[in-house]
mmCIF file of the C-alpha atoms, coordinates in Angstrom:
data_MODEL
# 
_entry.id   MODEL 
# 
loop_
_atom_site.group_PDB 
_atom_site.id 
_atom_site.type_symbol 
_atom_site.label_atom_id 
_atom_site.label_alt_id 
_atom_site.label_comp_id 
_atom_site.label_asym_id 
_atom_site.label_entity_id 
_atom_site.label_seq_id 
_atom_site.pdbx_PDB_ins_code 
_atom_site.Cartn_x 
_atom_site.Cartn_y 
_atom_site.Cartn_z 
_atom_site.occupancy 
_atom_site.B_iso_or_equiv 
_atom_site.pdbx_formal_charge 
_atom_site.auth_seq_id 
_atom_site.auth_comp_id 
_atom_site.auth_asym_id 
_atom_site.auth_atom_id 
_atom_site.pdbx_PDB_model_num 
ATOM 1   C CA . MET A 1 1   ? 4.130   -4.062 103.167 1.00 0.00 ? 1   MET A CA 1 
ATOM 2   C CA . ALA A 1 2   ? 2.748   -5.269 100.022 1.00 0.00 ? 2   ALA A CA 1 
ATOM 3   C CA . SER A 1 3   ? 0.242   -3.336 98.718  1.00 0.00 ? 3   SER A CA 1 
ATOM 4   C CA . VAL A 1 4   ? -2.821  -4.022 97.818  1.00 0.00 ? 4   VAL A CA 1 
ATOM 5   C CA . ALA A 1 5   ? -4.294  -4.195 94.497  1.00 0.00 ? 5   ALA A CA 1 
ATOM 6   C CA . SER A 1 6   ? -7.462  -2.248 93.407  1.00 0.00 ? 6   SER A CA 1 
ATOM 7   C CA . PRO A 1 7   ? -10.452 -4.152 92.461  1.00 0.00 ? 7   PRO A CA 1 
ATOM 8   C CA . VAL A 1 8   ? -11.080 -5.028 89.094  1.00 0.00 ? 8   VAL A CA 1 
ATOM 9   C CA . ILE A 1 9   ? -14.432 -4.017 87.729  1.00 0.00 ? 9   ILE A CA 1 
ATOM 10  C CA . PHE A 1 10  ? -15.850 -5.340 84.739  1.00 0.00 ? 10  PHE A CA 1 
ATOM 11  C CA . LYS A 1 11  ? -18.030 -3.364 82.520  1.00 0.00 ? 11  LYS A CA 1 
ATOM 12  C CA . GLU A 1 12  ? -20.276 -4.313 79.050  1.00 0.00 ? 12  GLU A CA 1 
ATOM 13  C CA . PHE A 1 13  ? -20.248 -1.837 76.487  1.00 0.00 ? 13  PHE A CA 1 
ATOM 14  C CA . CYS A 1 14  ? -22.397 -1.961 73.452  1.00 0.00 ? 14  CYS A CA 1 
ATOM 15  C CA . PRO A 1 15  ? -21.609 -2.822 69.699  1.00 0.00 ? 15  PRO A CA 1 
ATOM 16  C CA . LEU A 1 16  ? -20.347 0.682  67.902  1.00 0.00 ? 16  LEU A CA 1 
ATOM 17  C CA . TYR A 1 17  ? -23.330 0.057  65.780  1.00 0.00 ? 17  TYR A CA 1 
ATOM 18  C CA . TYR A 1 18  ? -23.086 3.723  64.971  1.00 0.00 ? 18  TYR A CA 1 
ATOM 19  C CA . LEU A 1 19  ? -19.544 3.520  63.531  1.00 0.00 ? 19  LEU A CA 1 
ATOM 20  C CA . LEU A 1 20  ? -20.088 0.216  61.453  1.00 0.00 ? 20  LEU A CA 1 
ATOM 21  C CA . ASN A 1 21  ? -23.295 0.858  59.886  1.00 0.00 ? 21  ASN A CA 1 
ATOM 22  C CA . ALA A 1 22  ? -20.908 4.259  58.568  1.00 0.00 ? 22  ALA A CA 1 
ATOM 23  C CA . ILE A 1 23  ? -18.605 1.922  56.339  1.00 0.00 ? 23  ILE A CA 1 
ATOM 24  C CA . PRO A 1 24  ? -20.367 0.426  53.400  1.00 0.00 ? 24  PRO A CA 1 
ATOM 25  C CA . THR A 1 25  ? -20.187 -3.033 53.307  1.00 0.00 ? 25  THR A CA 1 
ATOM 26  C CA . LYS A 1 26  ? -19.919 -3.284 49.228  1.00 0.00 ? 26  LYS A CA 1 
ATOM 27  C CA . ILE A 1 27  ? -18.601 -0.796 46.887  1.00 0.00 ? 27  ILE A CA 1 
ATOM 28  C CA . GLN A 1 28  ? -19.443 -0.592 42.809  1.00 0.00 ? 28  GLN A CA 1 
ATOM 29  C CA . LYS A 1 29  ? -16.467 -0.668 40.679  1.00 0.00 ? 29  LYS A CA 1 
ATOM 30  C CA . GLY A 1 30  ? -18.112 -0.214 37.109  1.00 0.00 ? 30  GLY A CA 1 
ATOM 31  C CA . PHE A 1 31  ? -20.144 -3.652 36.823  1.00 0.00 ? 31  PHE A CA 1 
ATOM 32  C CA . ARG A 1 32  ? -18.273 -5.509 39.595  1.00 0.00 ? 32  ARG A CA 1 
ATOM 33  C CA . SER A 1 33  ? -19.393 -5.637 43.302  1.00 0.00 ? 33  SER A CA 1 
ATOM 34  C CA . ILE A 1 34  ? -16.823 -5.735 45.973  1.00 0.00 ? 34  ILE A CA 1 
ATOM 35  C CA . VAL A 1 35  ? -16.786 -6.470 49.206  1.00 0.00 ? 35  VAL A CA 1 
ATOM 36  C CA . VAL A 1 36  ? -14.706 -4.013 51.980  1.00 0.00 ? 36  VAL A CA 1 
ATOM 37  C CA . TYR A 1 37  ? -13.362 -6.103 54.559  1.00 0.00 ? 37  TYR A CA 1 
ATOM 38  C CA . LEU A 1 38  ? -11.819 -3.490 57.339  1.00 0.00 ? 38  LEU A CA 1 
ATOM 39  C CA . THR A 1 39  ? -8.158  -4.669 57.808  1.00 0.00 ? 39  THR A CA 1 
ATOM 40  C CA . ALA A 1 40  ? -7.048  -2.330 60.883  1.00 0.00 ? 40  ALA A CA 1 
ATOM 41  C CA . LEU A 1 41  ? -7.766  -0.496 63.263  1.00 0.00 ? 41  LEU A CA 1 
ATOM 42  C CA . ASP A 1 42  ? -6.409  2.397  66.093  1.00 0.00 ? 42  ASP A CA 1 
ATOM 43  C CA . THR A 1 43  ? -7.877  4.549  68.673  1.00 0.00 ? 43  THR A CA 1 
ATOM 44  C CA . ASN A 1 44  ? -7.776  7.635  71.104  1.00 0.00 ? 44  ASN A CA 1 
ATOM 45  C CA . GLY A 1 45  ? -9.618  9.706  72.599  1.00 0.00 ? 45  GLY A CA 1 
ATOM 46  C CA . ASP A 1 46  ? -10.372 12.103 70.140  1.00 0.00 ? 46  ASP A CA 1 
ATOM 47  C CA . TYR A 1 47  ? -10.903 9.623  67.067  1.00 0.00 ? 47  TYR A CA 1 
ATOM 48  C CA . ILE A 1 48  ? -11.292 5.692  65.812  1.00 0.00 ? 48  ILE A CA 1 
ATOM 49  C CA . ALA A 1 49  ? -9.202  5.012  62.486  1.00 0.00 ? 49  ALA A CA 1 
ATOM 50  C CA . VAL A 1 50  ? -9.916  2.149  60.630  1.00 0.00 ? 50  VAL A CA 1 
ATOM 51  C CA . GLY A 1 51  ? -8.587  0.733  57.622  1.00 0.00 ? 51  GLY A CA 1 
ATOM 52  C CA . SER A 1 52  ? -10.278 -0.893 54.931  1.00 0.00 ? 52  SER A CA 1 
ATOM 53  C CA . SER A 1 53  ? -9.252  -3.513 52.091  1.00 0.00 ? 53  SER A CA 1 
ATOM 54  C CA . ILE A 1 54  ? -10.153 -0.684 49.404  1.00 0.00 ? 54  ILE A CA 1 
ATOM 55  C CA . GLY A 1 55  ? -8.118  1.278  50.443  1.00 0.00 ? 55  GLY A CA 1 
ATOM 56  C CA . MET A 1 56  ? -10.221 3.884  52.086  1.00 0.00 ? 56  MET A CA 1 
ATOM 57  C CA . LEU A 1 57  ? -9.075  5.218  55.958  1.00 0.00 ? 57  LEU A CA 1 
ATOM 58  C CA . TYR A 1 58  ? -12.470 5.887  57.630  1.00 0.00 ? 58  TYR A CA 1 
ATOM 59  C CA . LEU A 1 59  ? -12.103 8.693  60.371  1.00 0.00 ? 59  LEU A CA 1 
ATOM 60  C CA . TYR A 1 60  ? -14.940 8.947  62.717  1.00 0.00 ? 60  TYR A CA 1 
ATOM 61  C CA . CYS A 1 61  ? -13.945 11.956 65.330  1.00 0.00 ? 61  CYS A CA 1 
ATOM 62  C CA . ARG A 1 62  ? -15.694 11.301 68.932  1.00 0.00 ? 62  ARG A CA 1 
ATOM 63  C CA . HIS A 1 63  ? -16.507 14.995 69.841  1.00 0.00 ? 63  HIS A CA 1 
ATOM 64  C CA . LEU A 1 64  ? -18.254 15.664 66.621  1.00 0.00 ? 64  LEU A CA 1 
ATOM 65  C CA . ASN A 1 65  ? -20.155 12.114 65.824  1.00 0.00 ? 65  ASN A CA 1 
ATOM 66  C CA . GLN A 1 66  ? -18.762 12.313 62.398  1.00 0.00 ? 66  GLN A CA 1 
ATOM 67  C CA . MET A 1 67  ? -17.000 9.963  60.720  1.00 0.00 ? 67  MET A CA 1 
ATOM 68  C CA . LYS A 1 68  ? -14.940 10.929 57.416  1.00 0.00 ? 68  LYS A CA 1 
ATOM 69  C CA . LYS A 1 69  ? -13.209 9.516  54.569  1.00 0.00 ? 69  LYS A CA 1 
ATOM 70  C CA . TYR A 1 70  ? -9.851  9.521  53.272  1.00 0.00 ? 70  TYR A CA 1 
ATOM 71  C CA . ASN A 1 71  ? -8.165  7.342  50.284  1.00 0.00 ? 71  ASN A CA 1 
ATOM 72  C CA . PHE A 1 72  ? -5.099  7.315  48.443  1.00 0.00 ? 72  PHE A CA 1 
ATOM 73  C CA . GLU A 1 73  ? -5.427  8.678  44.728  1.00 0.00 ? 73  GLU A CA 1 
ATOM 74  C CA . GLY A 1 74  ? -4.334  5.750  42.095  1.00 0.00 ? 74  GLY A CA 1 
ATOM 75  C CA . ARG A 1 75  ? -4.790  2.274  43.121  1.00 0.00 ? 75  ARG A CA 1 
ATOM 76  C CA . CYS A 1 76  ? -6.928  0.841  45.047  1.00 0.00 ? 76  CYS A CA 1 
ATOM 77  C CA . GLU A 1 77  ? -4.970  -1.265 47.766  1.00 0.00 ? 77  GLU A CA 1 
ATOM 78  C CA . SER A 1 78  ? -5.657  -2.520 51.256  1.00 0.00 ? 78  SER A CA 1 
ATOM 79  C CA . ILE A 1 79  ? -5.208  -0.747 54.189  1.00 0.00 ? 79  ILE A CA 1 
ATOM 80  C CA . THR A 1 80  ? -2.515  -3.240 56.088  1.00 0.00 ? 80  THR A CA 1 
ATOM 81  C CA . PHE A 1 81  ? -2.170  -0.441 59.414  1.00 0.00 ? 81  PHE A CA 1 
ATOM 82  C CA . VAL A 1 82  ? -3.026  2.696  60.580  1.00 0.00 ? 82  VAL A CA 1 
ATOM 83  C CA . LYS A 1 83  ? -1.413  4.408  63.583  1.00 0.00 ? 83  LYS A CA 1 
ATOM 84  C CA . LEU A 1 84  ? -3.060  7.627  65.530  1.00 0.00 ? 84  LEU A CA 1 
ATOM 85  C CA . LEU A 1 85  ? -0.958  10.663 66.923  1.00 0.00 ? 85  LEU A CA 1 
ATOM 86  C CA . SER A 1 86  ? -2.098  13.616 69.342  1.00 0.00 ? 86  SER A CA 1 
ATOM 87  C CA . CYS A 1 87  ? -0.126  16.260 70.429  1.00 0.00 ? 87  CYS A CA 1 
ATOM 88  C CA . PHE A 1 88  ? 0.395   19.593 68.625  1.00 0.00 ? 88  PHE A CA 1 
ATOM 89  C CA . ASP A 1 89  ? -1.526  18.340 65.475  1.00 0.00 ? 89  ASP A CA 1 
ATOM 90  C CA . ASP A 1 90  ? -3.521  15.296 64.720  1.00 0.00 ? 90  ASP A CA 1 
ATOM 91  C CA . LEU A 1 91  ? -1.930  12.460 62.806  1.00 0.00 ? 91  LEU A CA 1 
ATOM 92  C CA . VAL A 1 92  ? -2.929  9.351  60.580  1.00 0.00 ? 92  VAL A CA 1 
ATOM 93  C CA . ALA A 1 93  ? -0.037  7.367  59.579  1.00 0.00 ? 93  ALA A CA 1 
ATOM 94  C CA . VAL A 1 94  ? -0.881  4.467  57.215  1.00 0.00 ? 94  VAL A CA 1 
ATOM 95  C CA . GLY A 1 95  ? 0.656   1.740  55.658  1.00 0.00 ? 95  GLY A CA 1 
ATOM 96  C CA . THR A 1 96  ? -0.581  -0.364 52.556  1.00 0.00 ? 96  THR A CA 1 
ATOM 97  C CA . ALA A 1 97  ? -0.556  -3.823 51.632  1.00 0.00 ? 97  ALA A CA 1 
ATOM 98  C CA . SER A 1 98  ? 2.064   -2.679 48.608  1.00 0.00 ? 98  SER A CA 1 
ATOM 99  C CA . GLY A 1 99  ? 4.278   -0.589 50.985  1.00 0.00 ? 99  GLY A CA 1 
ATOM 100 C CA . ARG A 1 100 ? 3.080   2.624  50.376  1.00 0.00 ? 100 ARG A CA 1 
ATOM 101 C CA . VAL A 1 101 ? 3.562   5.014  53.742  1.00 0.00 ? 101 VAL A CA 1 
ATOM 102 C CA . ALA A 1 102 ? 1.412   8.072  54.020  1.00 0.00 ? 102 ALA A CA 1 
ATOM 103 C CA . VAL A 1 103 ? 0.422   10.539 57.042  1.00 0.00 ? 103 VAL A CA 1 
ATOM 104 C CA . PHE A 1 104 ? -2.714  12.825 57.126  1.00 0.00 ? 104 PHE A CA 1 
ATOM 105 C CA . GLN A 1 105 ? -2.481  15.714 59.150  1.00 0.00 ? 105 GLN A CA 1 
ATOM 106 C CA . LEU A 1 106 ? -5.824  16.394 60.140  1.00 0.00 ? 106 LEU A CA 1 
ATOM 107 C CA . VAL A 1 107 ? -7.395  20.143 60.040  1.00 0.00 ? 107 VAL A CA 1 
ATOM 108 C CA . SER A 1 108 ? -7.120  21.726 63.625  1.00 0.00 ? 108 SER A CA 1 
ATOM 109 C CA . SER A 1 109 ? -9.554  23.793 65.582  1.00 0.00 ? 109 SER A CA 1 
ATOM 110 C CA . LEU A 1 110 ? -6.410  25.991 67.116  1.00 0.00 ? 110 LEU A CA 1 
ATOM 111 C CA . PRO A 1 111 ? -5.837  28.899 65.304  1.00 0.00 ? 111 PRO A CA 1 
ATOM 112 C CA . GLY A 1 112 ? -2.878  29.501 63.636  1.00 0.00 ? 112 GLY A CA 1 
ATOM 113 C CA . ARG A 1 113 ? -2.767  25.714 63.500  1.00 0.00 ? 113 ARG A CA 1 
ATOM 114 C CA . ASN A 1 114 ? -3.536  23.373 60.116  1.00 0.00 ? 114 ASN A CA 1 
ATOM 115 C CA . LYS A 1 115 ? -6.731  24.876 58.741  1.00 0.00 ? 115 LYS A CA 1 
ATOM 116 C CA . GLN A 1 116 ? -7.148  22.099 55.881  1.00 0.00 ? 116 GLN A CA 1 
ATOM 117 C CA . LEU A 1 117 ? -6.623  18.669 55.358  1.00 0.00 ? 117 LEU A CA 1 
ATOM 118 C CA . ARG A 1 118 ? -2.670  17.628 54.404  1.00 0.00 ? 118 ARG A CA 1 
ATOM 119 C CA . ARG A 1 119 ? -1.125  14.500 52.864  1.00 0.00 ? 119 ARG A CA 1 
ATOM 120 C CA . PHE A 1 120 ? 2.080   13.422 52.993  1.00 0.00 ? 120 PHE A CA 1 
ATOM 121 C CA . ASP A 1 121 ? 3.598   10.248 50.885  1.00 0.00 ? 121 ASP A CA 1 
ATOM 122 C CA . VAL A 1 122 ? 6.808   8.658  52.375  1.00 0.00 ? 122 VAL A CA 1 
ATOM 123 C CA . ALA A 1 123 ? 7.178   7.209  48.986  1.00 0.00 ? 123 ALA A CA 1 
ATOM 124 C CA . GLY A 1 124 ? 9.571   4.556  47.492  1.00 0.00 ? 124 GLY A CA 1 
ATOM 125 C CA . ILE A 1 125 ? 11.359  2.825  50.331  1.00 0.00 ? 125 ILE A CA 1 
ATOM 126 C CA . HIS A 1 126 ? 9.147   -0.188 51.442  1.00 0.00 ? 126 HIS A CA 1 
ATOM 127 C CA . LYS A 1 127 ? 8.726   -2.496 48.654  1.00 0.00 ? 127 LYS A CA 1 
ATOM 128 C CA . SER A 1 128 ? 6.420   -5.171 50.632  1.00 0.00 ? 128 SER A CA 1 
ATOM 129 C CA . SER A 1 129 ? 3.574   -5.092 53.178  1.00 0.00 ? 129 SER A CA 1 
ATOM 130 C CA . ILE A 1 130 ? 3.743   -2.390 55.912  1.00 0.00 ? 130 ILE A CA 1 
ATOM 131 C CA . THR A 1 131 ? 3.240   -4.232 59.393  1.00 0.00 ? 131 THR A CA 1 
ATOM 132 C CA . ALA A 1 132 ? 4.465   -1.712 62.206  1.00 0.00 ? 132 ALA A CA 1 
ATOM 133 C CA . LEU A 1 133 ? 3.833   2.167  62.702  1.00 0.00 ? 133 LEU A CA 1 
ATOM 134 C CA . ALA A 1 134 ? 4.940   4.008  65.472  1.00 0.00 ? 134 ALA A CA 1 
ATOM 135 C CA . TRP A 1 135 ? 5.124   8.066  66.350  1.00 0.00 ? 135 TRP A CA 1 
ATOM 136 C CA . SER A 1 136 ? 7.385   9.702  68.805  1.00 0.00 ? 136 SER A CA 1 
ATOM 137 C CA . PRO A 1 137 ? 5.559   11.336 70.809  1.00 0.00 ? 137 PRO A CA 1 
ATOM 138 C CA . ASN A 1 138 ? 5.832   15.127 69.367  1.00 0.00 ? 138 ASN A CA 1 
ATOM 139 C CA . GLY A 1 139 ? 4.976   13.511 65.907  1.00 0.00 ? 139 GLY A CA 1 
ATOM 140 C CA . MET A 1 140 ? 8.364   14.269 64.402  1.00 0.00 ? 140 MET A CA 1 
ATOM 141 C CA . LYS A 1 141 ? 9.506   10.887 63.941  1.00 0.00 ? 141 LYS A CA 1 
ATOM 142 C CA . LEU A 1 142 ? 7.795   8.103  62.522  1.00 0.00 ? 142 LEU A CA 1 
ATOM 143 C CA . PHE A 1 143 ? 8.927   4.986  62.517  1.00 0.00 ? 143 PHE A CA 1 
ATOM 144 C CA . SER A 1 144 ? 7.652   2.249  59.842  1.00 0.00 ? 144 SER A CA 1 
ATOM 145 C CA . GLY A 1 145 ? 8.345   -1.651 59.273  1.00 0.00 ? 145 GLY A CA 1 
ATOM 146 C CA . ASP A 1 146 ? 7.254   -4.079 56.709  1.00 0.00 ? 146 ASP A CA 1 
ATOM 147 C CA . ASP A 1 147 ? 7.108   -7.920 56.493  1.00 0.00 ? 147 ASP A CA 1 
ATOM 148 C CA . LYS A 1 148 ? 10.796  -8.002 55.071  1.00 0.00 ? 148 LYS A CA 1 
ATOM 149 C CA . GLY A 1 149 ? 11.947  -7.305 58.328  1.00 0.00 ? 149 GLY A CA 1 
ATOM 150 C CA . LYS A 1 150 ? 12.508  -3.413 57.001  1.00 0.00 ? 150 LYS A CA 1 
ATOM 151 C CA . ILE A 1 151 ? 12.381  -0.657 59.386  1.00 0.00 ? 151 ILE A CA 1 
ATOM 152 C CA . VAL A 1 152 ? 12.343  2.834  58.273  1.00 0.00 ? 152 VAL A CA 1 
ATOM 153 C CA . TYR A 1 153 ? 12.796  6.103  60.108  1.00 0.00 ? 153 TYR A CA 1 
ATOM 154 C CA . SER A 1 154 ? 11.077  9.518  58.979  1.00 0.00 ? 154 SER A CA 1 
ATOM 155 C CA . ALA A 1 155 ? 11.654  12.477 60.451  1.00 0.00 ? 155 ALA A CA 1 
ATOM 156 C CA . LEU A 1 156 ? 8.640   15.046 59.778  1.00 0.00 ? 156 LEU A CA 1 
ATOM 157 C CA . ASP A 1 157 ? 8.476   18.827 59.936  1.00 0.00 ? 157 ASP A CA 1 
ATOM 158 C CA . LEU A 1 158 ? 5.284   19.642 59.140  1.00 0.00 ? 158 LEU A CA 1 
ATOM 159 C CA . ASP A 1 159 ? 5.607   23.017 59.662  1.00 0.00 ? 159 ASP A CA 1 
ATOM 160 C CA . GLN A 1 160 ? 7.985   23.559 56.552  1.00 0.00 ? 160 GLN A CA 1 
# 
């Protein structure tokens, strides 16, 4: 006997102006004004992560209604991919146009967990733009892929 599929209900959602208004449309570098483009997006139940063309990661916490900014030191390079993970810790993996991959371990309110933001770099492996990032369910493995077809497996142990 065939089962009857439940009907699909469409809902109307309003634009996320509170999120977009927290991200600048231009920045000033010396005497130049640079337009900020939004280049990457990922969401989960706790966060909305937005990558930009100026190398800034904007992370909106849905529970606290707060926007935080994280950047790479050094060059101002475009973020091409972001990937969130919520497990024991909240993690954000970020890939850039030059092939840099970084992992941000966010501050945790749980006792005995991370009390300050930590950043880890997966350096020197990719030579071209990052096009894909994927986490294992427990956050101990990160897979990254670039536009040349190279796939890299990184083992992470954030407790050491």
